[in-house]
NUDOTOR-737179 format. One record per residue (C-alpha): residue in one letter; y, z, x negated. Coordinates in steps of 0.25 Angstrom, whole numbers, plus 5000, padded with zeros to 4 digits. Layout:
// residues N
aYZX/...
***
This chain:
// residues 354
m519550044866/p520549944860/k520750044849/a519350054846/a519249904846/r520349884836/e519849994827/v518649914825/f519149764826/g520549774822/t521449684829/c520849644842/e521249624856/c520649724867/i520849694881/g520549814891/v520249784905/p519949894915/i518849864924/a518149924936/d516949894945/g517549914957/g517450064958/e518450164952/g519550104944/t519449954950/v520949964955/d521450014941/a520649904934/v521149794943/i522549834943/d522649854928/a522049724926/l522949644936/k524149734934/g524149774948/e524649904954/k524050024959/t524650084973/d524150214980/i524350254995/l524050365005/v522750345011/h521650425018/d520450485009/p519050475014/l519350615021/m520650555027/d521550645019/r522650575013/i522650534998/r523350424989/a522450304985/s522850184976/y522350044975/g522749924966/i523649794970/v523649674962/g524449564969/d523949544983/k522649624978/a522249764981/v521149834974/i520649954981/e519650064978/m519150124991/a518750254983/e520250284981/a520350314996/s518950335001/g518250374988/l517250484986/t518050554975/l519150584986/v518350674994/p517950814989/e516350824988/p516350934999/l517050835008/r516250715006/d515650665019/p515550525022/l515450555038/v516950585037/t517550505025/t518250375028/t518750245021/y520050245027/g520850265015/t520250135010/g520750055021/e522050115019/l522050065005/i521649925010/r522849935021/d523849975010/a523449855001/l523649755013/s525049805016/r525449785001/g524949635003/c523649644997/r522649545002/e521549544992/l520849684992/y519849724983/i519149854988/a518249944978/i517350024987/g516550114978/g516650274979/s516750294993/a516750425000/t516450365013/n515350305023/d516250265034/g515750115034/g517250075030/m517750115043/g518850205038/c519350095029/l519449995040/r520050095050/a521150095040/l521349945042/g521449945057/a519949935061/r519450035072/f518050085073/l517750135087/d516750225094/q515950195107/d517250255115/g518250165108/n518750285099/e519150245085/l518350305074/s519050365062/g518150285052/c517350395044/g515750395042/k515550475054/d516150365063/l515050265058/s514150305070/a515250295080/v515750155078/t515450065089/k516549965088/i517449905077/n518849855080/l519649775070/d520849735079/r521749815071/l521149785057/d522249755047/s522649615049/r523049595034/l521549605031/s521349475037/d522049405025/a521549495015/s520249475006/v519449605003/t518449614991/v517549744991/l517149784977/c515849844978/d514449834970/v513749914981/k512749834988/n512349934999/p512349895014/l513049975024/c511750045030/g510350085027/k509650155015/n510550075005/g511750075014/a513150155013/t512650285018/y511250305012/t511750254999/f513150314997/a513450425008/k512750545000/q513650534989/k514850534999/g514350675005/a513350635015/t512250715018/a510850655023/e511250685038/t512550625035/m511950495029/k511150485042/l512350485051/l513150395042/e512050295041/n511850295056/g513350275058/m513350165047/q512250095055/n513050105068/y514250045060/r513449935054/n512949895068/v514449895073/i514849805062/k513749705065/r513949695079/r515449675077/f515449585065/g514049525064/i513949595050/d512749675045/c513349765034/d511849805030/l511649655025/i512949655016/e512949725002/g513949814999/t514349855014/g513749995011/a514750025000/a515750135001/g515050195014/g515150055021/l516550015017/g515949895011/a515549855026/a516849875032/l517549805021/r516549685022/v516549675036/f517949705041/l518749655029/h517749545026/a517749595011/a517049525000/m516049624993/q516149604978/s515649664965/g516649764960/i516649734945/e516649584947/t517849594957/v518649674947/l518249574936/e518749464944/l520049534949/i520449564934/g520049434929/f519149484919/d518449354915/a519849304911/l520049434902/l518849384894/d519349274888/g519349294873/a518649424873/d517649444861/f516949554869/i517149654880/v516949814880/t516649874893/g515950004897/e515850124908/g515650274908/r514050254908/a513350114908/d512050114915/a511150034925/q512350054935/s513249974925/v512549844929/c512849864944/g514249804945/k514949894934/v516049854925/m515249834913/q514249744919/g515349664925/v516149654912/a514949614905/l514449504914/h515849434914/a515849444899/k514449394897/a514749274906/r515849234895/g514949274882/i515849394879/p515049514873/v515249654881/y515049794875/g514949914884/l515550054879/c515050164889/g515150304891/s513650324891/l512450224894/g511450254903/d510150194908/g510250054912/a511550024903/a510749914896/l510749824908/l512249794904/y511649714893/d511249604902/c512649604908/g513149574895/i513449704888/v513149684873/s513149824868/l513349954875/y514050084868/s514150224873/l515050334871/v513850424872/d512750414861/e512050504851/n513350554845/t514150564857/s513850654869/v514250634883/e515150764882/e515850714870/a516050574876/m516650624888/t517450734880/n518050634870/a517950514878/e519050444871/e518650474857/v517050444860/y517450314867/y518350264855/r517350294845/a516250224853/a517150104855/v517450094840/q515850094837/m515649994848/f516749904842/s516249924828/r514849874833/i515449754840/k516149704827/m514949724819/e514149634829/q515349534829/r515149524814/
***
């Protein structure tokens, strides 16, 4: 991008800012912007096999992507079954961050392989989920129906002086037709019969939480995110639920970076109606619009609803794929096609400025 800009404008200052919306790449974006560091440790994956997973540390802040330890991509498709997967590894990441002195925890909870209500995560932090006979449950999806009591006596004491922020744009409640199970479990390997079992279990889990803490998770947006991990973090760790893109922009000090900018270029692989649902382009454009700074979007392709971005502050949208460039060519020669499109975009911007 800077090379294309200088070809058109000559001498100019270009500042690149990696940004993510709370999904994949969030850790990298934050530690790059704030000069933090990445650490990796041994944790348990969704099937309780040992793997290495990483998270970011910036001072006393930890930025964690739960997908690193409990993500769907970690489970081979034939083995995907939300009755047996667990968020235990995410809890191990949190525990390690606490041991390194981190007391501000930012947890992105997209892309999970789980539907355990966050029991696995909390179990790794010392919580105990017990059945009617007082036996401790392992904390996977099938255990939801067996929970009768929640014991927090052994919950990691370091959490008492920690603040937890959940990066999540999902609004789903814990249970019901729009809840964790019926909205997301199918993509995690659940069959119709499995979903019935999981939903019944999740309703039991919801009721136990309501009796124990007086909180109805069906009335709180985002508790159904990541198979109910949103509920566990909200109830047990008193987490604040925030927009992923807004949290990232705040963490990296994005508004301060806008000082002196003539215009901004942003983009994503495909701009469409989903781009105005808490994605990067929308967040960047809204912040720049508030400052009166024009924003241009350079995307891989444009789909239905991409024009909605104009209301957010995007001035023009450009695509790598057009009448002269096919999707196949754009993917095969991505660097060349991207550079060519960037030069064309900057040339039009220069003409507009004149």
